[in-house]
C-alpha positions in Angstrom: -21.4 28.7 6.3 -23.1 29.9 9.5 -26.5 30.7 7.8 -26.9 27.2 6.3 -24.9 25.3 9.0 -22.5 23.9 6.4 -20.7 20.8 7.5 -18.5 20.1 4.5 -16.4 22.7 2.7 -14.8 22.0 -0.7 -12.8 24.7 -2.4 -9.7 25.7 -4.2 -6.9 27.0 -1.9 -7.8 30.6 -2.7 -11.2 30.1 -1.0 -9.4 29.0 2.2 -7.0 31.9 1.9 -9.8 34.4 1.7 -11.7 32.8 4.6 -8.6 33.0 6.8 -8.6 36.7 6.2 -12.1 36.9 7.7 -12.1 34.0 10.1 -12.3 36.2 13.2 -15.7 37.4 12.1 -17.0 34.0 10.8 -18.9 31.3 12.6 -17.4 28.1 11.3 -18.6 25.9 14.1 -20.7 23.7 11.9 -17.8 22.6 9.7 -16.8 19.0 10.2 -14.6 18.4 7.1 -12.7 20.4 4.5 -11.2 19.4 1.1 -9.3 21.3 -1.5 -8.2 20.7 -5.1 -7.9 22.6 -8.4 -4.6 24.3 -7.6 -1.6 23.9 -5.3 -2.5 24.0 -1.6 0.4 25.9 0.1 1.5 24.3 3.4 1.0 27.7 5.1 -2.7 27.8 4.2 -3.1 24.2 5.4 -1.3 24.9 8.7 -3.0 28.2 9.4 -6.5 26.7 8.7 -5.7 23.8 11.1 -4.5 26.2 13.8 -7.5 28.5 13.5 -10.3 26.0 13.0 -8.9 22.7 14.4 -9.7 21.1 11.0 -7.3 19.6 8.5 -7.9 20.1 4.8 -7.8 17.0 2.7 -5.8 17.8 -0.4 -6.7 16.2 -3.7 -5.4 16.0 -7.2 -7.4 15.0 -10.3 -9.0 16.1 -13.5 -11.2 19.1 -12.8 -12.8 18.9 -16.2 -14.3 15.5 -15.4 -14.9 16.2 -11.7 -12.7 13.3 -10.6 -10.1 13.1 -7.9 -7.3 10.5 -8.4 -5.1 10.9 -5.4 -5.8 12.6 -2.1 -4.6 13.1 1.5 -7.1 12.3 4.2 -7.9 14.8 7.0 -6.0 12.4 9.4 -2.9 12.5 7.3 -1.1 15.3 9.2 2.2 15.1 7.4 1.2 14.8 3.8 0.8 18.5 3.1 4.4 19.1 4.1 5.9 16.1 2.3 3.9 15.9 -0.9 1.0 17.6 -2.5 -1.1 14.4 -2.4 -0.9 11.1 -0.7 -2.7 7.9 -1.8 -4.5 6.8 -4.8 -8.3 6.6 -4.4 -9.5 3.1 -5.1 -9.9 1.6 -7.7 -7.3 4.0 -9.2 -3.5 3.2 -9.2 -0.7 5.6 -9.5 2.9 5.4 -10.8 5.4 8.1 -10.2 8.4 8.0 -12.5 11.2 10.3 -13.9 10.8 11.8 -17.3 12.6 10.0 -20.1 16.1 11.2 -20.8 
């Protein structure tokens, strides 16, 4: 990140977890935005990342095999990580949440 002055970081939650273990030795000053998908983003990782870097991780859900995100929080959506794994459908997508058939 420091060597190439990376401004956007996209990774699975495991990447953020490992970076948190090394954050005291890392220069993350170039980062401006972070996003995660591919597996469940624990609230603890989201919260620790925000506390340590000042950046919120946008959390997305989609189909990894076709490189598409369907729904996502935004970095400004401070409560989404604690209330739901994802937030709003990305246009032009639509979502429908329903109970399984009985």
